[in-house]
N, C-alpha and C positions, 0 to 999 in steps of 0.2 A: 770467851771463843765468838767470833762472829758469823752469825747466820746470813747468809743473802737468798733473796726469795727471788726467783725467775718468773716472768710473765710469759704464760704460755698462749700464742697466736692461734687461735682455732683454724683449724683448715678447712678451706674454701670447699663446699662440696656443690658442684653444678647441679641445677634442678634437672630433673628428669624428662623424660621427654612428654610423659602425661602431664608432668605439673605444667611444664610451658605451654602445652596443648589448652590446659585448662584455663590458665590466666591469660591467654590469647581469644581465647572463646569467652571467656568473662568481658573483657574488653572489646570486644567486638559486638557481643549484647547490650552493653552500655550504648555504644554510639549508635546503634540501630533504633535503642530505646528512644535517644535524644533525637534523632532524625525524623523518626515517626511522631514524638512530641512536637518538633518545628513544622512539619508538613500540617499536621492537626492544629498548630495556631494558623499557621497561612490560611489553611482552608476555610479554618473558623472567621477569621478576619476576613476573609473574601464574601463569605456566604452572608455575615452580617452587614455588610456594604451593600450586598445585593439585595437586603430585606429590608434597607434603608431605604435606598433608591425606589424599589417596587411601591415600598408603603406610600415614598412622596407622591412618585406620576401618577401611582393609584389612585390616591385621595384626590389628588388634581381633575384627573381624567375623570373621577366619579360625580366630583360636584359641578364639572364645568363642561362635561359633553352633551349636556342638555341645552346648553345656548346656543346647539347648532337649531333648533328647533323652535318655534315662536306660534303661540295660540293667535288666531286673529277670528273676527265677529265679521259676520256678512252684513250691512245694512243697506236697506232698501232708500237711497237717498234722493230726494229731489230736490233740484237746483233752483229755489224760488228766485224770479228774477227780482222781485221786490225786496229780498236780502242780499242779493249780491250785486246788483247795479238796477236801481230803480227809476233811474234819468235814462237807460237803455245806450248810454255812450261807448261802453266797452273799451275803457281806458283801463290801461293796465295800472295805475295807480288806485282806480275804483275799485278793481276786483283785487286787488292787494289789501285793501281796507274793509273788505266785507267781513262780517261776521259770521264764518262758516261754523262756529260752535253751536250756533243758532239751527244749523243744518242737520247737525248730529243728532242735538236733542230732539227737533221735529220727528227724526226717523224712528229714534226709539221710543218716544211718545207714540208716534202711529203704531208701534209694533206691540205697544202694551198702554193702552186707550184707558187703561183703570187708576193707573198712575195720577196721582194729584198731589199736590203739596210740594212746596220748595225742597224740603228736605228730602223726600222719596224722590224726587226727578231729580236732584243731585245724586242721589244713591245710583239711579239708574244710569245716568251717564256716566259715572264711576266705573262701569263696568270696561267702559272703552278706554284707549290710552288718549290722553290729550295730544298727542302728535295727529290725531285723525283729521282737525279742522285744519292743519297744514296740510295733510295729505289731499283733503277734497283743493283747496286752495291752489295746491300745485296743478292737480289736474285741470280745474278751469282754467286757471291763465295758460296752460299749454294749449287748452282749447276749449276756447269762449261758446263756442256751438253748442256744449253742453248745456248752457243756463236755459232754463225752461225744460229742462227733460228729467227724466229719471231713469236711474242707472244703480245697479247693485254693485257696492264696493266692499274690499273686503279692507279691512282697518284693524290695527293691532289692538290685541285686548291690553287691560290694565297691568301692571306688573303684580298687582296681588292676585288677580285672576290666575293670570300663568302661571302662577307661583302654587296655586291652589290645584291647578289640573294638572300638573307636574308631578303632584304628589308630595310636594315639600312640606305642607300645611295639612294638618289633620281638619276635614268641614265637621267633624264630630265634636269637636271642643266646643265650649259654651261660647256662646255670641260674644261674649264680654272678652274672651280669650281670641278671637279673631279679628281681620281687619277687614272681612267680609261680614254684612249684616244676614240676618234670616231671608229677609226680602230679597236682598242681593242672590243669594244661593239658588231660591225659588225662581227668579229670572233668569237667572243663568241655564238653570234646569230645562228651563222652557226654551231657551235659544238652542242648546243641546239636541233635545228632542227634535228640534224643527232641522236638522243640520245645517245651522248655523254658525257653529263654531267649528273650528278645524287648527289642527297643527301643521304648520309649514315650514319650509326651510326659512330659517332666520337670514334673510340678506339685509335687514335693518343694523344688524350686528358688523356687517361689514362694509357698508356704505356710510354710516353715519360717523359724526364724530360724538365728542362727549356731550352729557346731557344731565341735567338736574332728574330728569325721570328714567328710572332703569330700562323700561320696555324700549327706549328712543335711545338709548346711549350703545355707541359703537365704537370700532376700532380703525374704522376707518380714516379719521385724520391722525391719529397715531402711527398707523401703519405708510400713510404717505409722508410723513415726518420723518420717520426712520429711514425711509426709501432714500427721502432728498439729502439726508443728512450723512448716511453711509456712502452716497454718491460723493459728496465733497470730499467726505474722508478718504475714500480710493482716489479719487482724482489728485490729491495732494500728497497722501502718504505712500504711494504704491512707487511712482517714479523717484522723489525725493529719497525714501528708503531705499531703493537699488542703488541708485546713483552713489549715496552715501557707501552702502557696502561694498559697491566695484571701485570706489576711490582707496576705501583703506585696506581692502584685499590684494587690488591689483597694482595700485600704481604709488599710494604713499610709503615714504620711507620709513624704516624703524626710529623712532625716535622719543622724545619725554612727552612731544606735543601729540605723537599719535596716540603712545600709551593712555596720554590723560583723556584723550576722547574716547578709546575703548573703554576706560576704566568707567567715565562717566555715562556712556551708552548703557553699561549693564547694570550701572545704578537706576537709571532711570527706568527701566523695565519692570523694578521691584518699588517705586514711589506710589505710594497709597493715588487711586486715583481722583479723591477729592481734591488734591493740590494742584492737578491739572485744571481741574474748574476754577479752583482762587486764582491760577495764574491765568486763565482766559477772561474771567470777570473782570480783573486790574488791567488786562493789556487790550483785549478785543474790544470790550465794551467801555473801561473806565479811558483809555487811553487813546483809542482809533474810534471811539463812538458809535460801534457798530450795532444794529438791533439788538435788542433781547429778545429772548426765547425764540428765534430763528435757526433755521438748518443750517446755514453758512456758518454763523456762530459754532452750533453745536461739529458740525464737520471740523473747523479749525482746533477746537479742544479736544477731538475724537482724533485728530491727525497728532497732535502732539503726543496723544496717549498710544497710539499705535505705532510711531514709527520706532521705537527702540526693538518692538517684539519684530518687525520687520526687516529693520536692519541687521537684527543678530541671526533670523532665519535666513536671509538672503547670503552672508558670510558664509554659514555652514553649507549653502547649496555650494557655494562657489569654491569652498574649501572641498568638498568632494569629487569636483571634476580631476580627474587625475593630472600630475603634471607631466606626463607623456604628452597629452594633447596639446599643452603650451608649448613646450620642447620643439614639437615638431611643425606647429605654427610657426613660431620663431625660425629653424632650420629652412623653412622655405621660402623666407626672406619677407615675412609677414611683420609689419610692424605692430607695436606692442598694443596698439588701440584696435588694428584689423584682429587681431588675436584675441582682443578679449571681446569684440563685438560679433565677430563671424564664428569663433569656434569655442570659448569659454562660456558666453553668455547666453547663448541656445540653450547648449547642454545643463545649465545651470537653472533654466526659467521655471521647468516645473516645480523646483523646490522652493523657487523665490513666490511664487502664484499659491504655493500652498501655504506658505508661512504668511502672504499677503491676505486671504482667506480666513485663516486662524486671527489672522488679529482684526478683521473685520467683524468675524463672529464674536470676540470680546468686546469691541466696540458697540455690537447691536447690545447685549446686554448689561451694558454700563446705565449706572444711573445716578450715582453721586456728583461727578462732574457738570451734568447736563442740570440738577439741580442748582447750581450756584449761578447759572446765565440764563434763568427765569423759564426754563422750559418746563416747569411746573405749573405753568399759567393753565386757567379752565380755558381750554379751545374746543369752540362747537364747530366753527368752520373748519372744513378741509383746506389744507394749504395747496395753493397752486403755483407757489414760486419760493424760492432759496431765501426770499427775509420776509415772508408772510410769518405768523405768528405762528408757532405749532408745538406737538410735543411729539415723544416717543412712545414706543411699546413699554420699556420697563418702566419709565415715568407714571404712565397709565395704569398699570397693575399698581403703582405704589398709592397713586389717587384713589381708585377706586377700593383699595384695599382699607382705606382709612374711614370710608363712607359709613354711617351708621345704619344705611338702609341695607335691610338683608338681602333684596334683591339682588344689588351689587357682589354679592360674593359667588353667584352664579357667572358675574359677567368679569370678574376678576381672574376666575379658575379657567375661563373662555380666555380672554387674554394671553393667561399664561401658555396654553395650549396652542394658541396663534405663534407666542414668541419661540415656542422650543420647535415647533414645526419649520419656522422660520430659521432657523439654529441647525437643524437637522439637515435641510436642504443646503444651506452652506458649506456645511461639513461634508457632504454628499459632493458637492462640487469640486472640493479641494481634492478629495479622493480620486475622484474619477480625472480631472485634470492631470494629477499625477500618475496615474496609470496611463494617462493617453499619450502624454508627451514624457515622458521617462524614457531616457536613453539608457541601454545596457553597454559595458564594455567590458 
């Protein structure tokens, strides 16, 4: 006899309301925990980024804020005619060729008559900057009537003295571990007790160009070079970028050619900046023979760098203008050119200006392309024109950061502060212009 086994299917029992509620509650709890973890990760990443930024800017300001004050010493200078102009001709070449360092040395020896010997005199003169002689020269050339007169002149101290008085170096260290000898500290204390040493606003840092002596080095030349370079960049990149954006967005027909141009513009925005420097070196200097290390060439190179950014921002500003503006202008009988020039362009201009200023801010912070065209040269004089040799602020920071002289650490941080203030002003200008001219519809 055959027996047949039958499979019994269990009957489905629906969950109770309590079970469903418990399952939903467990799922919600997991979702809330996952959301809380995600928020915690985001908050932690934000706080970590803020911490890094605060540490970065804090270290820069802590090291560089003291640059805005510089110690000076008062010298009682006698403009000896026998040293400056023995013949009494008062000719400019004679005044320029005089030994003004002898006047500085005579003033210090008159203050410390007990100092004898070449080594001690050299240490005594080492308390003041080597630029003191140049300062006296400039005063005599500007006013020859000073010859034969006596005058109290405030001159810069040496970088070692300034570094010591700012507390960056301990004077309690052994003499072999200090840049200043015990005799120099004693003479310096005498000058301080006589109120002949003061800390004043450091105009030299903003008026001078680069120098081998830290106390004489300034950002004046780099600041002027940056302004001239950015002026050339803005003069070229803004009209060309806006014109290209208007053509591509308003007049160009959709074709493979325009698609290729758009793709290349987007790709150029991501090209490393040093590539533009190599292009400028081979084209503007190698092919066209333009001067090296000049703001004119720097402006051309940075124009190539900023054009993609300005074009992309300008196209985005044009796209933000509602189509109804265009349709209303065309419906009233305006030509396509009148529609763009009188209606679309004024409404898009705030966004275009913002993009241009952001592009200029990027250009201001670039170093690599300018190194390729020779703007890394040691420039002492402040440029007066677009073809004069010059450097820019980021390159100046690069040069000083590579200097072995410890006083240049303060100069490097000070130059970074000036560069950051420059960038903040430019970005604030972009915000103000956008808010001032922005049209709402």
